[in-house]
FIPA-127977 format. One line per 10 residues: number of its first residue (from 1); for each residue y, z, x of C-alpha. Coordinates in pm, whole numbers. Each point is the difference from the previous one (the first is absolute). Layout:
N
NUM = Y Z X  ...
This chain:
869
1 = -2521 2079 3541  65 346 -125  366 40 108  66 -409 -130  -170 119 -361  272 277 30  322 -178 77  -69 -313 -299  -103 317 -248  347 131 105
11 = 170 -320 -64  -225 -107 -315  37 360 -211  299 200 24  -121 254 -207  -141 299 154  -257 89 -153  -180 -326 5  48 -34 361  -123 360 101
21 = -318 -78 -224  -79 -310 201  101 121 333  -279 264 -59  -236 -281 -52  104 -203 275  -54 367 166  -404 -45 -52  -10 -330 161  -294 -11 257
31 = -126 -297 176  225 -244 -219  -159 83 -342  152 234 -250  -188 295 -79  -65 17 -405  11 256 -247  -20 18 -351  334 -71 -202  136 139 -284
41 = 135 -180 -308  376 88 121  -51 -84 390  -166 -393 -142  307 -35 -227  279 135 186  -71 -131 301  151 -387 -2  -313 -127 237  -290 79 -220
51 = 141 -56 -349  -243 -252 -165  214 -349 -81  -11 84 -367  196 355 -26  284 67 -122  155 386 167  -64 287 -204  173 252 229  264 -136 261
61 = 62 161 301  401 70 42  165 -214 208  400 -84 98  200 -239 -143  12 -354 118  275 -81 286  331 -40 -154  -65 214 -299  147 394 -16
71 = -244 214 -151  -230 -109 -267  60 -324 -241  104 192 -312  -67 -148 -380  278 -243 -131  80 -304 -221  -68 -350 145  244 -212 -255  -280 -274 -110
81 = 73 -18 -409  -270 -295 -15  -202 15 291  -360 71 86  -221 -83 -254  -247 92 -292  -306 -195 73  -166 212 279  -379 14 -22  -264 115 157
91 = -110 -146 334  -365 87 -73  -216 -29 -318  -206 305 -107  -303 134 219  -339 161 -98  -113 74 -325  264 271 -147  230 -93 -303  199 -249 -87
101 = 233 -33 -267  303 -292 -84  284 151 -210  195 -291 -135  385 107 6  315 -115 -174  166 -306 132  -280 -186 185  -78 315 211  -321 130 54
111 = -162 269 190  -336 92 115  -183 379 53  -244 -60 223  -164 351 135  -251 -197 203  202 22 347  -184 277 219  179 327 2  -21 32 356
121 = -137 -138 274  -154 31 407  -17 346 84  276 118 -265  -189 293 -204  109 -121 -343  43 151 -341  -258 -115 -266  179 191 -322  283 -229 83
131 = -69 -320 -204  374 -167 -103  -17 -342 20  182 -202 207  260 -202 -215  63 -375 51  324 -100 -217  148 -412 12  373 2 -143  158 -238 -119
141 = 301 -132 92  340 84 -65  254 -172 -136  238 -164 254  -240 102 307  -171 -203 253  -359 -53 31  -228 94 290  -173 -352 62  -243 166 278
151 = -122 254 -212  -53 -255 -306  -139 -263 241  -250 281 134  -103 114 -348  -54 -340 -145  -231 -31 376  -192 297 -153  -74 -103 -352  -123 -337 153
161 = -228 141 244  -111 189 -260  -65 -284 -211  -191 -180 272  -180 287 92  -122 36 -393  -83 -379 -8  -354 5 -6  -79 291 -208  -1 -189 -328
171 = 98 -302 -236  290 210 -110  125 66 335  -83 -362 138  248 -108 -284  248 240 51  55 -113 368  -3 -352 -91  283 74 -270  167 163 271
181 = -29 -291 256  152 -252 -253  263 235 -222  256 -158 243  -60 -296 -65  -53 -14 -394  313 219 -30  239 -256 170  -182 -272 -201  126 161 -324
191 = 362 85 123  32 -365 68  -131 -113 -340  182 238 -154  325 -20 193  -4 -384 -32  -49 16 -391  282 223 38  196 -227 144  -68 -293 -186
201 = 117 198 -305  294 100 159  122 -369 138  -55 -162 -380  179 342 -174  314 -19 204  37 -407 -32  -12 46 -382  276 300 -1  213 -160 245
211 = 3 -315 -256  -2 209 -252  360 109 127  72 -410 -104  -167 -69 -328  -350 32 -176  -265 -254 -42  -23 53 -418  -331 -197 -17  -158 243 201
221 = 240 289 124  -224 108 282  30 -343 202  256 12 278  213 -333 5  -185 -188 229  -345 46 -199  224 -10 -342  111 -366 93  -386 -153 139
231 = -108 144 -310  187 -275 -200  -67 -370 12  235 -123 270  -120 -97 294  283 77 252  102 343 50  346 54 -35  156 364 62  314 -83 -142
241 = -129 -241 -290  -294 168 -205  -26 -37 -364  -244 308 -46  203 255 185  327 132 -177  235 186 155  155 258 -110  345 -219 -150  -231 -221 -142
251 = -211 253 -215  358 110 -132  79 -365 -90  216 -79 260  -111 -330 168  319 -125 161  136 101 344  273 189 -38  180 291 86  -155 201 -255
261 = -373 -74 120  46 45 299  186 360 -123  -313 48 -228  -278 -69 323  275 234 230  -114 298 -240  -330 -100 -86  -40 22 426  194 309 70
271 = -191 198 -312  -345 -96 87  87 107 339  109 355 -74  -282 41 -239  -252 -52 276  192 184 281  76 339 -189  -362 -98 -203  -211 71 357
281 = 295 237 138  -113 263 -289  -364 -54 39  9 37 375  209 357 -56  -224 149 -266  -306 -91 131  -43 -131 337  314 92 239  -209 -194 282
291 = -59 -321 -120  396 -70 45  107 -219 308  -247 -198 277  -248 250 57  -101 -150 343  210 245 208  -238 318 -153  -297 -217 5  62 7 407
301 = 17 317 -1  -242 135 -214  -241 -244 216  124 156 319  -143 326 -146  277 133 -267  -104 204 -355  183 -116 -289  -139 99 -287  55 -289 -294
311 = 111 -206 192  -307 -225 -42  -101 142 -324  -118 -111 -329  353 -29 -166  197 -148 239  -244 -224 28  82 -117 -386  330 78 29  76 -229 316
321 = -190 -254 -164  167 -41 -331  360 86 193  -58 -299 258  -2 -208 -260  310 103 -228  195 46 347  -46 -353 95  55 -130 -332  348 251 19
331 = 130 -254 229  101 241 297  -38 -126 334  -361 155 71  -317 -128 64  -374 63 -154  -147 -28 353  17 322 141  -46 190 -329  -357 -181 31
341 = -116 123 296  74 316 -167  -188 -81 -303  -334 -79 211  48 293 161  0 241 -287  -303 -229 -132  -175 116 336  59 371 -36  -150 4 -352
351 = -252 -218 65  -104 198 299  -70 330 -172  -271 -236 -129  -180 45 295  50 372 169  -40 -103 347  307 -130 -66  185 192 -247  -75 356 150
361 = 142 -115 365  287 -42 61  -59 -176 352  -208 -237 -165  211 -95 -321  244 -136 212  -243 -248 136  -57 -118 -374  414 13 -59  21 -226 325
371 = -178 -265 -156  216 18 -332  256 -46 174  -128 -330 123  -125 -76 -361  393 61 -77  133 -263 143  -288 -253 -15  108 25 -390  328 14 44
381 = 50 -334 181  -356 -118 -24  -54 46 394  -295 179 101  -2 -33 317  382 87 49  -110 293 -215  -249 149 254  263 -47 297  262 163 -221
391 = -212 312 -52  -88 -11 398  306 -50 136  277 182 -235  -125 222 -239  -360 185 146  -43 248 227  -308 25 75  -234 -331 -10  -341 7 132
401 = -236 -343 8  -163 70 -297  352 8 -234  87 -324 159  -309 -167 -117  -1 166 -382  398 -19 14  -101 -369 -3  -287 -17 -195  203 172 -313
411 = 329 -228 79  -271 -321 -40  -88 153 -340  342 100 -93  74 -440 84  -247 -73 -203  75 196 -315  337 -96 -7  -100 -356 89  -167 -3 -343
421 = 278 130 -174  194 -267 127  336 203 -83  233 -223 214  -118 -308 -213  -125 -243 306  -319 -86 168  107 152 329  13 391 -62  256 51 151
431 = 413 57 -99  183 -227 195  -198 -290 91  194 -284 154  -134 -340 130  219 -127 301  -73 -377 102  236 20 354  -86 247 286  244 154 184
441 = 186 -144 272  15 215 335  384 15 -33  -30 191 -300  -78 269 204  329 161 63  96 -30 -347  -356 158 -84  137 269 239  303 86 -110
451 = -95 57 -352  -205 266 158  280 157 167  188 -3 -323  -276 117 -177  -21 301 280  415 58 -105  -89 -21 -376  -293 242 38  178 229 241
461 = 303 34 -243  -182 32 -305  -214 305 79  324 186 147  190 -89 -306  -341 106 -231  -56 314 174  369 122 13  -33 -29 -383  -293 164 -49
471 = 100 265 184  343 9 -189  -203 41 -324  -217 276 124  300 181 120  239 -38 -319  -27 15 -309  -102 -309 -115  -358 114 62  -26 197 -296
481 = 53 -266 -193  -248 -270 57  -18 -176 -355  367 -21 -17  34 -187 362  -301 -247 -111  228 -77 -254  315 -70 175  -209 -184 279  -203 -212 -327
491 = 308 -40 -165  242 -128 343  -347 -215 103  19 -186 -368  351 -98 -39  37 -134 365  -309 -164 -11  -19 -230 -304  327 -204 93  -170 -148 289
501 = -285 -182 -94  -205 32 340  6 411 -56  -56 -39 -397  -315 -83 65  -247 221 115  -58 11 399  -339 -162 51  111 -263 -161  334 -75 199
511 = -231 67 349  -259 -306 -133  309 -177 -53  155 28 337  -313 -39 159  -94 -358 -238  78 -310 148  182 -258 -203  -188 -285 -181  95 -199 -235
521 = -95 223 -251  252 257 88  300 23 -148  148 336 121  371 -48 128  -217 58 352  -101 -313 42  343 -178 -92  -16 -287 255  110 -336 45
531 = -369 -138 -73  -202 -249 -156  -324 71 -63  -186 -330 -136  -354 125 103  -94 364 -4  -262 -30 230  220 -163 233  160 247 322  301 161 -97
541 = 273 -209 141  293 224 168  330 -13 -168  399 205 -28  2 271 -254  121 -24 -311  260 228 -165  -250 144 -186  -190 159 344  335 133 145
551 = 40 158 -339  -276 184 -8  48 94 358  286 184 -100  -198 150 -234  -276 131 199  264 92 214  174 282 -287  -458 33 -91  -50 114 368
561 = 290 273 12  -115 130 -360  -343 12 59  57 209 341  276 235 -183  -207 73 -284  -313 42 205  151 292 203  33 203 -352  -317 -93 -171
571 = -233 64 219  -12 383 20  51 24 -414  -250 207 -167  -141 -336 -155  -321 -192 187  163 -244 251  -109 -211 269  190 -173 321  -232 -289 71
581 = 143 -234 -250  407 93 52  -40 -33 349  -228 -330 -11  285 -109 -244  269 43 242  -81 -151 285  -178 -281 -195  388 -32 -140  124 16 393
591 = -303 -263 89  106 -241 -270  313 21 113  2 -90 360  -313 -294 -89  258 -142 -227  292 30 313  -265 -147 245  -173 -304 -225  386 -111 -51
601 = 30 55 400  -258 -220 50  90 -252 -247  387 -36 81  -136 8 419  -312 -195 7  82 -158 337  9 351 183  -277 79 251  -123 232 -148
611 = -53 -145 -353  -92 -375 170  -360 -111 -122  -113 287 -237  318 -111 -265  101 -372 137  -256 -111 -220  180 58 -357  -241 217 -91  121 405 -67
621 = -104 187 330  132 318 -163  -156 218 -250  249 254 -132  -289 178 -139  -154 37 248  350 202 147  -38 209 -286  -336 99 41  60 91 392
631 = 313 183 -118  -182 210 -269  -264 128 264  284 44 268  207 283 -278  -327 153 -133  -68 65 391  305 157 37  -9 212 -247  -390 108 54
641 = 1 -74 346  -360 -172 -47  -144 -273 239  -325 -118 -35  -70 89 -328  293 -168 -148  -55 -306 179  -365 -43 -155  152 125 -354  233 -273 68
651 = -233 -283 17  -240 133 -237  311 61 -257  82 -349 40  -298 -168 123  217 -136 315  -241 22 263  152 -270 224  310 238 31  -124 261 191
661 = 227 -38 289  327 -11 -184  -88 286 -158  -116 170 262  309 -9 203  194 74 -313  -172 378 -29  26 28 369  345 -74 17  68 209 -306
671 = -209 305 120  177 45 361  387 -55 -150  -122 291 -271  -131 176 306  308 -42 162  228 194 -278  -339 256 -110  -373 -3 56  -45 127 -354
681 = -86 -237 -257  74 84 -364  -323 231 -121  69 184 358  336 65 -56  -106 138 -402  -287 230 166  292 118 244  219 58 -262  -239 186 -256
691 = -111 246 303  -383 -74 -4  -192 49 257  -85 -289 170  -86 -94 379  72 -366 55  -311 -101 287  191 -271 63  304 209 149  -47 149 338
701 = 128 341 108  191 4 391  106 305 45  -104 217 266  -94 325 -211  -276 226 -34  -174 198 -247  140 294 67  378 -104 -80  -128 -67 -359
711 = -243 205 -113  61 347 -249  65 242 33  245 -47 353  -24 264 239  147 298 -131  -134 -50 -357  -371 73 -103  -297 -136 -208  -203 113 -306
721 = -321 9 92  -344 122 -152  -210 196 244  -403 -82 -27  -169 368 -105  350 271 3  180 -135 -319  -100 115 -333  2 -112 -362  328 173 -86
731 = 135 -145 302  -61 -318 -13  142 -36 -351  336 145 111  23 -210 256  -112 -302 -262  291 159 -230  257 23 269  -1 -366 134  -51 -333 -129
741 = -156 -136 302  -322 -229 -74  -212 61 255  -53 339 268  -135 0 336  -310 233 80  40 215 319  -238 194 161  224 308 -33  424 41 0
751 = -55 99 341  -204 -238 130  99 -325 -174  -307 -180 105  16 -293 -244  -305 -15 -251  59 -287 -234  261 -96 -292  -54 118 -409  205 -183 -267
761 = 166 208 -219  -124 -114 -341  -341 22 119  65 376 75  97 12 -315  -270 -113 -215  -250 194 257  154 273 -95  57 -59 -373  -405 -127 5
771 = -102 345 147  164 211 -180  -185 -137 -323  -354 -36 144  -22 260 313  -101 334 -134  198 268 173  273 -210 115  345 242 72  314 10 129
781 = -157 172 314  -244 -273 53  13 -154 357  85 -395 15  -249 -130 265  27 -350 150  -303 103 218  -381 -181 -118  -92 364 42  -31 370 -88
791 = 39 259 248  -171 297 -38  14 301 -67  245 -125 -314  191 267 -190  149 -18 -313  23 -271 -264  -150 -348 -2  175 -229 258  173 -348 -140
801 = -160 -222 250  182 -297 20  -113 -232 271  -103 -305 -159  360 -86 -90  101 43 348  91 -314 226  -141 55 343  109 -290 115  361 -40 -65
811 = 228 -236 213  94 183 301  260 -90 280  150 169 285  425 155 48  2 -265 281  -142 -299 -236  259 -270 56  150 -71 -358  -58 -359 22
821 = -390 66 16  78 231 -321  148 -289 -171  -270 -185 54  -241 225 -99  183 42 -374  29 -338 -49  -375 -143 92  -199 322 -87  222 7 -321
831 = 7 386 104  180 260 -234  55 265 279  -126 65 301  -13 400 194  215 26 306  -211 246 265  68 100 345  -346 120 221  -187 -13 -360
841 = 254 232 -201  187 -107 -280  434 -40 52  72 -172 -274  -77 -328 -289  152 -368 7  -8 -153 -347  74 -351 -82  334 117 -146  74 164 362
851 = -55 -363 145  230 -162 -211  257 223 32  -34 -16 406  13 -405 -49  350 31 -207  136 253 255  -79 -211 279  113 -310 -194  343 158 -73
861 = -65 25 -342  -18 297 -254  -313 198 -14  29 119 -360  -17 -330 -179  -377 61 34  -60 156 -298  -416 81 -30  -269 47 239
């Protein structure tokens, strides 16, 4: 046994001093029993087999470097500009009955000075005169940094355990625990309440300001055209003939349909459009630069754990809410649905600060923001179930089951509020409610799939064109004049939109017109068929298209070209602009044209086998409005690459539950065709364009690289580290001054490089600053200790004890770990960084930015496009 034990020690302990000490102990073996002898503190702490489990080595033995390294690992810079974080919390609470004080720091940060921790343990001789507190500081995350999901979740669990532990002590503690348990439900209830009220106000205001471009209601200027006409004694609302509504030429005394009347109407249309767009562009640039755009790309990034200060703030909420009204009213080719998701998330962020459980914990806050995104879609379309699925499928990164329930509840509350306000002016509380009497026939699956193919092609073309233009805007002088760009785009849009009646009206009205079924009350050119309505309740008979239909098709084709072109240049300018409504409009135009073609084909060839039976009775068996609905879903799916949530939103949006199969077929075909030309939707493409550190959980990493191929520093590089008990305060401050890293690994010594933990830069800075103000005797010569105890005898100034800000369990991998596993860890655990070791010794570090850059390199893309960490 003695020989085998000696051989084992030679293999396990390469250090000569440790090996000789253990061999001497083995020499004293007799009859299989080790002879015991008193151990000194040095023996018990430096022998790895005898250390207590809670021990962090104070005086490690000198050992060789890991295999593959030449000599000791020197100190060097890891370029991780926006890595490692500032939310490192202590893993354990205070023990004993010592002094503990809480100190509030600026920026929402706090420090806890705790002198109750034991100065020594086990058999060590301690110095009772050393009483400097062990500082614990919680730093706030820096802007454009990634949160530490694991640490934030662990902090919340500690907080929850403390509340449960104190629950039975008093009535006040019971109330605190009960409030904490119900705070999530109360928060999402308030979000649904406020978001529904804001969305209803936006819808009503946008309709009024849109009609303001055409005229005004003198009797009540706050009425839009429909409200003004219904306020009169007329029993039938006619959009073009209303005695109470005055157009701008009529206010000037011109009642005849002349060229002068047309020019005046044209002028007021352009003037109001320029006024609205220029005003909101100025407000955005002056008060809330983050209020521009759709916001969904940034919200996806924020929900993945990225920090963008101010993006969900109060000013952004205010300017975005006002701005989306003006932007939609200006007639630009944009929608309000995407911005409403941003507005709802702003409401969620603001209200979360009423509940410290969510306001002070970034990981928990993202559960509230996921529910807020669901509320945004619910109030935008009147589709609460689709909103929940949208949040789950498209924007959320972390979506536990409790977030699903709360999202459903919040969407329910928001939908109820919108229904109570009734901004759409109907009893259905949806934007485009339709009533089709005819079911679809089997042969129609072919044109439905064809619409899906067309939608995928349109979506791919739009994404590439818009990204090219946005990249040109960022790299050219055009980006330096955002207000001028808004004015020019608005002017061109107004000049080209007014002559075409299908682009002159607001886009939502156009979509509703295309979705609608022709009836006796419909006098639009799209319904100019050669049929006679003798009974409004009878079935609609099939008929040949009249000249009005042919003219409408040409105008719709021009409207499609106009919408697609102007949306490319509009999406990305400095005004709130969504993409849902323009995409639906483009698809509805294509679908209506295909639907009319199928309808006429069935009329002229009813004897064809594919139409026999269903179309031989003389009734209209083809519904062009259904094709418009399917085409709208196809193009929106091609642009965003949504699937399940899009189908649910569409049948909630229209009330067409019986047409789920055509919608599914078109959306699936659209996604397949779009993915064949590029897997990124418009929001993912904008995330890549802006360089956000977003790891898409839907993508797979199939390369065979290892962690050592990605870690920083490389083989000949070096790494900045802190030692646990040998650096002075002056050394640490010099390191902080000379580097901009946001985290530092802590090792036993520069010689051994055995990993102890990880400390965040901001926690370190805060702890040092607090110690200088509160701990007596701290000087630049004080030793910085990351150990739980102070060795004795202690000579010199009091040490600076920072053990409680040290993360003792940072994510760690070996240098031979496959990158496929590393990428999965970053995606599924939400890691900010992981340390790389070899035989327990620190080799390097891998940050989220390193992973993203490696993925770019493996995909033959530019790794420098990842701008943040």
